[in-house]
C-alpha beads as a LAMMPS data file, in Angstrom:
LAMMPS data file: protein, C-alpha beads

125 atoms
124 bonds

1 atom types
1 bond types

-500.0 500.0 xlo xhi
-500.0 500.0 ylo yhi
-500.0 500.0 zlo zhi

Masses

1 110.0

Atoms # bond

1 1 1 0.000 0.000 0.000
2 1 1 2.748 2.474 0.858
3 1 1 4.224 2.057 -2.622
4 1 1 0.919 3.068 -4.215
5 1 1 0.295 6.194 -2.091
6 1 1 2.278 8.431 -4.445
7 1 1 -0.015 7.434 -7.326
8 1 1 -3.212 7.139 -5.290
9 1 1 -4.858 10.058 -7.085
10 1 1 -5.098 9.218 -10.744
11 1 1 -4.906 6.240 -13.045
12 1 1 -3.431 3.890 -10.431
13 1 1 -5.828 4.779 -7.613
14 1 1 -7.298 1.284 -7.768
15 1 1 -3.981 -0.162 -6.507
16 1 1 -4.191 1.975 -3.371
17 1 1 -7.869 1.197 -2.806
18 1 1 -7.452 -2.547 -3.245
19 1 1 -4.579 -2.569 -0.747
20 1 1 -6.472 -0.398 1.756
21 1 1 -9.731 -2.336 1.475
22 1 1 -7.941 -5.685 1.712
23 1 1 -6.231 -4.598 4.926
24 1 1 -9.404 -3.187 6.485
25 1 1 -11.713 -6.070 5.566
26 1 1 -9.060 -8.724 6.148
27 1 1 -8.173 -7.507 9.637
28 1 1 -11.794 -7.251 10.738
29 1 1 -12.776 -10.591 9.204
30 1 1 -9.812 -12.225 10.925
31 1 1 -10.926 -10.884 14.315
32 1 1 -14.404 -12.343 13.706
33 1 1 -12.856 -15.671 12.708
34 1 1 -10.374 -15.748 15.605
35 1 1 -12.918 -14.874 18.303
36 1 1 -15.935 -16.845 17.078
37 1 1 -15.190 -19.987 19.128
38 1 1 -13.920 -18.206 22.234
39 1 1 -16.101 -15.118 22.635
40 1 1 -19.249 -14.928 20.524
41 1 1 -20.181 -11.502 21.922
42 1 1 -16.970 -9.962 20.590
43 1 1 -17.310 -11.873 17.319
44 1 1 -20.867 -10.588 16.799
45 1 1 -19.787 -7.059 17.618
46 1 1 -17.008 -7.278 15.043
47 1 1 -19.484 -8.608 12.464
48 1 1 -21.136 -5.191 12.849
49 1 1 -17.744 -3.508 12.434
50 1 1 -17.261 -5.643 9.317
51 1 1 -20.615 -4.452 7.923
52 1 1 -19.645 -0.778 8.353
53 1 1 -16.216 -1.504 6.871
54 1 1 -17.808 -3.200 3.853
55 1 1 -19.986 -0.157 3.148
56 1 1 -16.980 2.152 3.355
57 1 1 -14.942 -0.258 1.250
58 1 1 -17.494 -0.151 -1.565
59 1 1 -17.101 3.629 -1.662
60 1 1 -13.287 3.383 -1.573
61 1 1 -13.295 0.943 -4.503
62 1 1 -15.825 2.980 -6.511
63 1 1 -13.688 6.074 -5.989
64 1 1 -10.585 4.214 -7.089
65 1 1 -12.208 3.215 -10.360
66 1 1 -13.679 6.602 -11.273
67 1 1 -12.035 9.829 -12.496
68 1 1 -10.358 12.177 -10.036
69 1 1 -13.247 14.639 -10.081
70 1 1 -15.550 11.981 -8.577
71 1 1 -12.848 10.095 -6.679
72 1 1 -12.244 12.729 -4.023
73 1 1 -15.935 13.020 -3.206
74 1 1 -16.403 9.280 -2.873
75 1 1 -13.283 8.927 -0.741
76 1 1 -14.485 11.746 1.521
77 1 1 -17.822 9.944 1.816
78 1 1 -16.015 6.672 2.602
79 1 1 -14.079 8.397 5.383
80 1 1 -17.348 9.839 6.649
81 1 1 -18.951 6.381 6.751
82 1 1 -15.977 4.998 8.686
83 1 1 -16.104 7.880 11.159
84 1 1 -19.887 7.660 11.544
85 1 1 -19.663 3.927 12.242
86 1 1 -17.120 4.594 14.956
87 1 1 -19.167 7.405 16.498
88 1 1 -22.325 5.267 16.523
89 1 1 -20.552 2.326 18.138
90 1 1 -20.877 0.276 14.916
91 1 1 -24.595 -0.270 15.476
92 1 1 -26.358 -2.178 12.723
93 1 1 -30.187 -2.260 12.642
94 1 1 -31.542 -5.534 13.981
95 1 1 -28.193 -6.811 15.195
96 1 1 -28.656 -6.214 18.893
97 1 1 -25.108 -4.858 19.129
98 1 1 -24.045 -4.226 22.694
99 1 1 -22.830 -0.718 23.367
100 1 1 -21.986 -1.026 27.059
101 1 1 -20.789 -3.679 29.441
102 1 1 -18.147 -6.371 29.065
103 1 1 -17.199 -7.167 25.494
104 1 1 -18.906 -4.145 23.961
105 1 1 -17.288 -2.413 21.010
106 1 1 -17.035 1.256 21.888
107 1 1 -15.738 4.027 19.661
108 1 1 -12.438 4.403 21.488
109 1 1 -11.440 1.160 23.125
110 1 1 -13.291 -1.444 21.072
111 1 1 -10.529 -2.237 18.620
112 1 1 -7.916 -2.296 21.371
113 1 1 -9.958 -4.632 23.576
114 1 1 -10.823 -6.812 20.617
115 1 1 -7.156 -7.127 19.708
116 1 1 -6.331 -8.119 23.280
117 1 1 -8.985 -10.838 23.138
118 1 1 -7.510 -12.192 19.912
119 1 1 -4.053 -12.312 21.519
120 1 1 -5.490 -14.102 24.564
121 1 1 -7.408 -16.567 22.377
122 1 1 -4.208 -17.526 20.565
123 1 1 -2.254 -17.717 23.813
124 1 1 -4.846 -20.048 25.399
125 1 1 -4.888 -22.524 22.518

Bonds

1 1 1 2
2 1 2 3
3 1 3 4
4 1 4 5
5 1 5 6
6 1 6 7
7 1 7 8
8 1 8 9
9 1 9 10
10 1 10 11
11 1 11 12
12 1 12 13
13 1 13 14
14 1 14 15
15 1 15 16
16 1 16 17
17 1 17 18
18 1 18 19
19 1 19 20
20 1 20 21
21 1 21 22
22 1 22 23
23 1 23 24
24 1 24 25
25 1 25 26
26 1 26 27
27 1 27 28
28 1 28 29
29 1 29 30
30 1 30 31
31 1 31 32
32 1 32 33
33 1 33 34
34 1 34 35
35 1 35 36
36 1 36 37
37 1 37 38
38 1 38 39
39 1 39 40
40 1 40 41
41 1 41 42
42 1 42 43
43 1 43 44
44 1 44 45
45 1 45 46
46 1 46 47
47 1 47 48
48 1 48 49
49 1 49 50
50 1 50 51
51 1 51 52
52 1 52 53
53 1 53 54
54 1 54 55
55 1 55 56
56 1 56 57
57 1 57 58
58 1 58 59
59 1 59 60
60 1 60 61
61 1 61 62
62 1 62 63
63 1 63 64
64 1 64 65
65 1 65 66
66 1 66 67
67 1 67 68
68 1 68 69
69 1 69 70
70 1 70 71
71 1 71 72
72 1 72 73
73 1 73 74
74 1 74 75
75 1 75 76
76 1 76 77
77 1 77 78
78 1 78 79
79 1 79 80
80 1 80 81
81 1 81 82
82 1 82 83
83 1 83 84
84 1 84 85
85 1 85 86
86 1 86 87
87 1 87 88
88 1 88 89
89 1 89 90
90 1 90 91
91 1 91 92
92 1 92 93
93 1 93 94
94 1 94 95
95 1 95 96
96 1 96 97
97 1 97 98
98 1 98 99
99 1 99 100
100 1 100 101
101 1 101 102
102 1 102 103
103 1 103 104
104 1 104 105
105 1 105 106
106 1 106 107
107 1 107 108
108 1 108 109
109 1 109 110
110 1 110 111
111 1 111 112
112 1 112 113
113 1 113 114
114 1 114 115
115 1 115 116
116 1 116 117
117 1 117 118
118 1 118 119
119 1 119 120
120 1 120 121
121 1 121 122
122 1 122 123
123 1 123 124
124 1 124 125
């Protein structure tokens, strides 16, 4: 991804977006996979994070495939979706996402706590 940053605005924008989206979706999907057996609450919460990430990713990819005049607007919208998801605690309608209590994904500490759980799950194998 770092190699493609210099050319991220223009004809090779798709290289940057594919790398960025792969990292974002891959990391979140891995946390769901790694926690599913050990802590279903965290896994379900990260499924909601994955849903928000997928929506933002669609905008990132669309922006990477379109001309620069449209690209910047779509990328700004993608950043807005990612920020909004964080601010709303990654709530998804009908998911019953927990926003307080043990295992909840909060806007500040959710990713950190989720990462710690993944480390513990691998340690306890």
